[in-house]
C-alpha positions in Angstrom: 12.6 10.4 -3.1 14.7 13.0 -0.7 17.9 10.6 -0.1 18.7 12.7 3.1 15.6 12.7 4.6 15.4 9.6 6.8 12.3 9.7 9.1 12.4 8.3 12.9 9.3 6.5 12.3 6.4 6.2 9.5 3.1 5.6 10.8 0.8 3.0 8.0 -2.7 3.7 8.4 -4.8 6.7 9.8 -7.3 5.0 12.2 -7.6 5.6 16.0 -4.3 3.6 16.6 -2.4 5.3 13.7 -3.6 8.9 14.8 -3.0 8.2 18.5 0.5 7.1 17.6 0.8 10.4 15.7 -0.2 12.4 18.4 2.3 10.7 21.0 4.9 11.1 18.1 4.4 14.6 17.7 4.7 15.3 21.3 7.7 13.1 21.7 9.3 15.4 19.1 10.0 12.4 16.7 10.4 13.2 12.7 7.6 11.3 11.2 4.8 11.1 8.9 1.5 9.3 8.5 0.3 7.4 5.2 -2.8 6.3 4.4 -4.5 5.3 0.9 -7.9 7.1 2.2 -8.2 11.0 1.8 -10.6 10.7 5.0 -8.7 9.4 8.1 -10.7 7.4 10.5 -10.5 3.7 9.2 -13.7 1.7 10.5 -14.6 4.2 12.9 -15.8 6.5 9.9 -18.6 3.6 8.9 -20.0 3.6 13.0 -23.1 5.5 13.5 -22.7 6.0 17.2 -19.8 5.7 19.4 -21.1 5.6 23.0 -18.1 3.7 24.7 -15.2 6.2 24.1 -14.6 7.7 27.6 -15.5 11.3 27.8 -16.9 11.7 24.4 -20.4 9.8 24.6 -22.8 10.1 21.6 -20.3 11.2 18.9 -20.9 9.7 15.7 -17.6 7.8 14.2 -17.1 10.7 11.8 -17.3 13.2 14.6 -15.0 11.3 16.7 -12.5 10.9 13.6 -12.6 14.5 13.1 -12.0 15.2 16.5 -8.6 12.9 16.3 -7.7 14.5 13.2 -8.1 18.2 14.4 -5.6 17.0 17.4 -3.1 15.8 15.2 -3.5 18.9 12.9 -3.0 21.2 15.9 0.3 19.3 16.8 1.4 19.7 13.1 1.3 16.2 12.2 2.0 15.4 8.4 -0.4 13.2 6.5 0.2 11.5 3.3 -2.4 10.1 0.9 -0.8 7.4 -1.2 -1.2 3.8 -1.7 1.6 1.7 -0.2 3.1 -1.1 -2.4 6.0 -2.3 -0.8 8.0 -1.9 2.6 11.6 -2.9 2.1 14.4 -3.4 5.1 17.6 -2.3 4.1 20.5 0.0 5.3 22.2 2.9 3.7 25.5 1.5 2.3 29.0 3.1 2.3 28.1 4.6 -1.1 25.4 6.4 0.0 22.7 4.3 -1.7 19.8 2.3 -0.1 20.8 -1.3 -0.1 18.3 -4.3 0.2 18.4 -6.8 3.1 16.6 -10.1 3.1 14.3 -10.2 5.7 14.8 -13.8 6.8 18.6 -13.2 6.7 20.6 -14.5 9.8 21.8 -11.7 12.0 19.5 -9.2 11.1 19.3 -7.8 14.8 22.8 -6.8 14.3 22.6 -4.9 11.3 23.8 -1.3 11.9 21.3 1.4 11.2 18.6 -0.7 9.8 16.4 1.6 7.5 13.0 0.8 5.8 12.0 2.0 2.3 8.2 2.4 1.7 7.4 2.6 -1.8 4.0 3.9 -2.9 2.0 3.7 -6.2 2.4 7.2 -6.9 5.9 6.8 -7.5 7.3 8.5 -4.1 9.3 6.5 -1.9 10.1 7.4 2.0 13.3 6.1 4.2 12.4 5.6 8.0 14.0 3.9 11.0 11.0 2.4 12.1 7.4 1.6 10.8 4.1 1.5 12.8 2.0 -1.0 11.3 -1.7 0.3 11.9 -3.6 -0.6 8.8 -6.4 -2.4 10.9 -8.7 -5.2 9.6 -12.2 -5.3 8.3 -15.5 -7.4 9.0 -16.3 -9.7 6.4 -19.9 -8.9 4.9 -22.6 -11.4 4.4 -23.8 -10.2 1.3 -27.4 -10.0 2.5 -29.6 -8.1 0.7 -30.2 -4.8 2.6 -26.9 -5.0 4.6 -25.2 -2.2 3.2 -28.4 -0.2 3.2 -28.8 -0.5 6.9 -25.0 -0.6 8.1 -24.8 1.6 11.1 -28.5 1.8 11.7 -29.3 -1.7 12.4 -26.6 -3.7 10.9 -23.6 -4.1 13.1 -20.5 -6.1 13.0 -19.5 -5.5 16.7 -21.7 -6.7 19.5 -19.7 -5.0 22.2 -19.3 -1.6 20.4 -23.3 -1.5 19.5 -25.0 -4.1 21.9 -26.4 -1.3 24.1 -28.3 0.3 21.5 -30.5 -2.6 21.3 -31.1 -3.2 25.0 -34.7 -4.8 25.4 -35.0 -5.4 21.9 -34.9 -8.6 19.6 -31.7 -8.9 17.5 -30.3 -11.7 15.4 -26.7 -12.9 15.0 -25.6 -14.4 11.6 -22.8 -17.0 12.2 -21.8 -20.1 13.6 -18.0 -19.8 15.1 -16.7 -18.7 18.2 -17.4 -14.9 17.5 -21.1 -15.5 16.5 -21.7 -17.6 20.0 -19.9 -15.2 22.1 -21.8 -12.3 20.6 -25.3 -14.0 21.3 -24.2 -14.7 24.9 -23.2 -11.1 25.3 -26.1 -9.7 23.5 -28.5 -12.2 25.6 -27.9 -10.1 28.7 -29.0 -6.8 27.1 -31.6 -7.8 24.4 -35.1 -9.5 24.9 -34.4 -12.2 22.4 -31.6 -13.5 20.3 -31.8 -15.5 17.1 -28.5 -17.2 15.9 -29.0 -17.9 12.2 -26.4 -20.5 10.7 -26.6 -22.0 7.5 -25.9 -25.6 8.7 -27.3 -28.1 11.5 -24.2 -27.8 14.3 -21.9 -25.1 15.1 -18.3 -24.4 14.4 -17.9 -23.1 17.7 -16.4 -24.7 20.8 -18.7 -27.0 22.1 -18.5 -25.2 25.8 -20.0 -22.0 24.0 -22.7 -24.0 22.5 -23.5 -25.6 25.6 -23.8 -22.4 27.3 -26.0 -20.7 24.8 -28.2 -23.3 24.4 -28.9 -23.2 28.2 -30.0 -19.1 27.7 -33.6 -19.1 27.6 -33.6 -16.1 25.4 -31.5 -17.2 22.5 -33.0 -19.3 19.8 -31.1 -21.1 17.5 -32.4 -21.2 13.6 -30.4 -23.9 12.0 -30.1 -24.8 8.3 -31.1 -21.0 7.4 -29.4 -18.5 5.3 -30.3 -14.9 5.7 -31.8 -13.7 2.5 -32.9 -9.8 3.1 -32.7 -7.2 5.7 -35.3 -4.5 5.7 -37.3 -1.8 7.5 -38.0 1.8 7.2 -35.5 3.9 8.7 -33.9 1.3 10.7 -33.9 -2.5 10.7 -37.5 -4.1 11.3 -37.1 -7.9 9.8 -34.7 -10.4 8.7 -35.7 -12.9 6.4 -34.4 -16.2 6.3 -34.9 -19.4 4.2 -34.4 -22.9 5.4 -32.0 -24.6 3.1 -33.4 -28.2 3.4 -37.1 -27.5 3.5 -36.9 -24.0 1.5 -39.5 -22.8 4.0 -39.2 -19.0 4.8 -39.3 -17.2 8.0 -39.4 -13.5 8.9 -37.6 -12.7 12.0 -38.9 -9.2 13.5 -35.8 -7.9 14.9 -34.5 -4.3 15.5 -30.8 -5.3 15.0 -28.7 -7.8 13.0 -25.0 -8.6 14.1 -23.0 -10.1 11.3 -20.2 -12.4 13.1 -18.7 -14.3 10.1 -15.2 -13.2 10.5 -12.5 -10.4 10.3 -9.8 -9.7 7.9 -6.7 -8.1 9.2 -4.9 -5.8 6.4 -1.6 -7.4 7.0 -0.7 -7.7 3.2 2.3 -5.1 3.5 3.6 -7.0 6.4 3.1 -10.8 6.3 6.3 -11.5 4.7 8.2 -9.4 7.3 6.9 -10.3 10.4 5.2 -13.2 12.3 1.6 -13.6 12.0 -0.9 -16.1 13.6 -3.0 -18.5 11.4 -5.6 -15.8 11.1 -3.0 -13.1 9.6 -3.0 -11.1 12.8 0.6 -9.8 13.6 2.0 -11.5 16.8 3.0 -8.5 18.7 2.3 -7.7 22.6 1.0 -4.5 24.2 4.6 -3.1 23.6 3.9 -3.2 20.1 7.1 -5.2 19.3 6.8 -7.7 16.6 9.1 -10.4 15.2 11.0 -8.0 13.0 13.2 -5.4 14.8 12.0 -1.8 14.0 8.2 -2.9 13.2 5.5 -2.0 15.3 2.0 -3.1 15.3 -0.9 -1.2 16.7 -4.6 -1.6 16.8 -6.9 -4.2 15.0 -4.0 -5.3 13.0 -2.2 -7.4 15.9 -3.5 -10.5 17.9 -5.5 -9.3 21.0 -8.5 -10.3 22.8 -10.4 -6.8 22.5 -10.7 -4.4 19.5 -12.1 -1.5 20.3 -11.1 2.3 19.4 -9.8 2.6 23.4 -7.6 -0.4 22.7 -6.2 0.8 19.2 -5.5 4.3 20.6 -3.8 2.7 23.7 -1.7 0.5 21.2 -0.5 3.7 19.2 0.4 5.2 22.6 2.5 2.3 23.5 4.2 2.0 19.7 5.3 5.3 20.1 6.9 4.3 23.6 8.5 1.2 22.0 10.0 3.3 18.9 11.7 5.7 21.6 13.3 2.9 23.3 14.4 1.3 20.1 15.9 4.7 18.8 17.7 5.2 21.7 19.4 1.8 21.8 
């Protein structure tokens, strides 16, 4: 570790939120670097077949959009570091010139002069920074259905608001029984010819109001007591095979799309002992990105918010840099 190098901020995660933060940090002339465990920046966007809702760039694949973000970063001289971060430790530089750890739960942390964070990596390198931007995102839980990985991006989706428009006037299935599954089905019912909701139990976990609303929509059909067994087709999804867990009867649903809605897991392991999170693990932060820990800011899918899209992630990254500038000025 270069003991003399203390960055203004280090961005953890190279998805749309992280790269947007890097672009704004470069324009603000902050000293920074962006650290991600993957050699290919982009995060979840890389697995998106087509992005049709990012303003001004319709029809790009997720890979192409990520490449555009990366080129913009490179043009501004942003530094990318590929490393697996193992720990983020708050502390300060002691009079003897060495980094000294501070208990994140200690009283009076807000008043600690020159709060510094040490970021340690599995590669043996460590970095010092005045602020940290958490932009590690979240991942959709997979259902483990045969064919799920094969048809990911060509019929299998984990985001109805992202991909629903591609299935206009077609038949689709939603797998899940919670609030997100019912909300997705209601949203898709406005676009699609028919929407099946496949759930392994005979009642939904979702809020009763959502169930009542979905039940009243003519083109939504509940497929209770059923597990999804296989997604099949040629170049795109054509069928979803399901099995009734009570009767063991099998059924094939003729669908062009399968939306998996069984939950999202935020990648907050590095931060959960440092900042306040909700019961699902999302970091509690408003649009400014400020968290319960001074000097740590959250951007993108990692923070609690109602809409997780590329455009909202990018906006979070920009907002976090504004907050970092204000924090450093103080």
